[in-house]
Structure formats: C-alpha cells, structure tokens
Steps between C-alpha positions, in 0.01 A plus 500: 500500500601137522863449597571269206555802271716755680737768372714741702690787331740768629587715203540827310217682323579531129357732232166412344260521794132556415239581764135593456174458690463130418853362477866562580780339298863531605827330392726412793863390456613220732807276532507124473796276574600189308594251768760232429521252784841333538525344844438790735616766261243719333596725211285800411473679170271802521247538220231763470137441406221754463155349558188714472269538800135569423275623782124555492437568869432875554732528801788335316433713191535812715823369653655410164392832344729673751808302395778646288790360300782369726273453801567183701177303550386184674237288325339171592238324293457219250564413136191563289443385143237620256422352162533753218506485121847618398547620144774578249483727196648363177769742373419409136122535475423665838249228593444461875541133592377331817764298684265201532473483121846611388737315736555129437392282796374800696302375801313829542488861391745583776515597866558827679701423815540753780517542878173571678591664833335455839742740672702794366710760682764758412803468726753751371554764231831555319596784266723278286453158343840375620408563863171315461663195342772497768224477761339203323838327469551533877160331546541243222397208721147638539468670161339216304321203656234269358321198650258300285295185554323349200456223245665468159260573215708316237812291457823687588704634208880465491737697281855632467615857449770593250760503782414137585301580814219247553159624612164347582182701500153405615170677558309455823139572592448683828151536646424796722192637673436867552223738600481825300474810715139594571368152418392213724544213253826304499644472149739240361739510205805318365832652393752333267861618550797335324791368706860455379783294649859463378793257504474186713173622656356528150597142415342370820181700447468366145542140618274522805212722392212448263153638438309503829808497725455710813799719592612767743734756343741722693631752251518852361342710228681545171398713203611392154484642148396259226392489137254278317467432129158580353368384161277762344152363426468737203829480306684211670799716600701384801592774747620526862304664780686602814354476848583500868386247757515435874605155624618328816855373543490198731777480760341185641211289371348267759310204353182440699275262304463320165870502412760241402735429796871563438807327639772675701684611186185587309440163334141382471408220742359180353147478631295188548177498306 
C-alpha cells in the first residue's frame, strides 16, 4: 500500500459485524479530537466516529470473525471508495428512484466509503461498554489518525453551518497500487475521499486551493449523518433520504503544488503574470 493513503485506528468493536467466507464487515468506534491552536495551547473536544472496516483477505476475515462487541482492536489500512447507485423510495407512489436521476446536481449515483485494512489485531476484551470506551479515551492520541496525499478533483466548496461555523470541503483523488493475494500482476486504482476543514483553516483552504491542487492532509476520520432531497421521477413528489458517510477532518492541510500562495495572515499574494 502506498503511504499517501494511510489510516490508523485504535477503537471499540460495535454491534453489526458480518463475517462470511468472502468478506468481513465490522463497525469500530474511535475518538477524534477537534484541535484549536492558540499559541501553544491545544484544546481537545472528544468526538466519536464509527467507520466500517471491510476485509477480503482470508486471514483477516478469520481474525475479525473472532471479535466480539466491546473488544479493543488495532487497525491500519487505507480509505477505499466504491461507486454505487444509491436509491430512494417515494413515500407517495413507492417508485424507486436512482440518486443520479432524482437529486439535483448529483455528480454520480453515490459512493460507498469504508476502511480497507492491511493489519488487524484484537488487543483486549471488556465485559462492559464503559470499560472499553475508557480504554480508548486513555489512548485518544492514537485512536484516529489519517494521512492523505492527492489532487483536488474539483473546486473547493465553502459553506456555513447554522451556528455560524465556516467549513470548506474538497474531494481529492488518491492513486494506489496493489497486488491481490495469489496474483502476480500489479493493479492500480483511484480513491476519492472528501476532506473537511473548519474556521480559519477553512478560509485559507478555500482561498488557496483549486481543481488540480496537490495537498498533504494530516487529519482524522469523521462519520456524519446527512439527508438529501429526491424528486420522484414518477409523480414529482419531493422527499428526503437519509444516509451516513465517512469523511476526513483536516487538522493541517499542506499545499504542495498548483495552489494560490497566501500571505502571513491568509491574504492572497499578488502574483506577476
């Protein structure tokens, strides 16, 4: 696995694990910290996320199949994305609508985003959930780490939440090479995770970055619930479809190439043509 797409997780096994001969799927709760830099002071606010790990390697499937709720596990791997056709059923006429056709300005049918592991191991078992979470809290600094290197696939998008918090989000393309077990041929694919930044960092990212910018992201995983409005192709009814997604919260975005230079206080430099 190339080191430009790396995830490390120390977390708690949650309900919903599925394991069979071909695949193992397991939700793992981890902690991320919102970091607010003020001089040398760093403030932490613990927030939980529950990404899904999906393993296809037989040895890892066997390992995950032996896990139980409230086990403490260590996982390292990478963010994987897979194009899927998401759908929503109209509550009025029961027509099944494709996201690509029913959502205004939809760029695709949707993505399934998950963690593909290269290493998994159970470290500890606890009889109670509170004990397991206390363990993860003690190890919060290593619970949720992400490092990404890629290029923006589109212009960054800036917005403001209802509480006034400014965010910038952008999608990056990450190329990786891999060799499936039992095969000699080296394969290559591209994953497309979304990255979020907040506050002053968000303003700087929005000013500096554009389509094609190359960035290195030091961050953490965050899961988020969302809803989209569909328009039924049959009766024209508008209805909301809920979903859950996995994203990356950027603690630090390093601009590497094809970006607009910023001044000391974040102003854009005047560049000579």
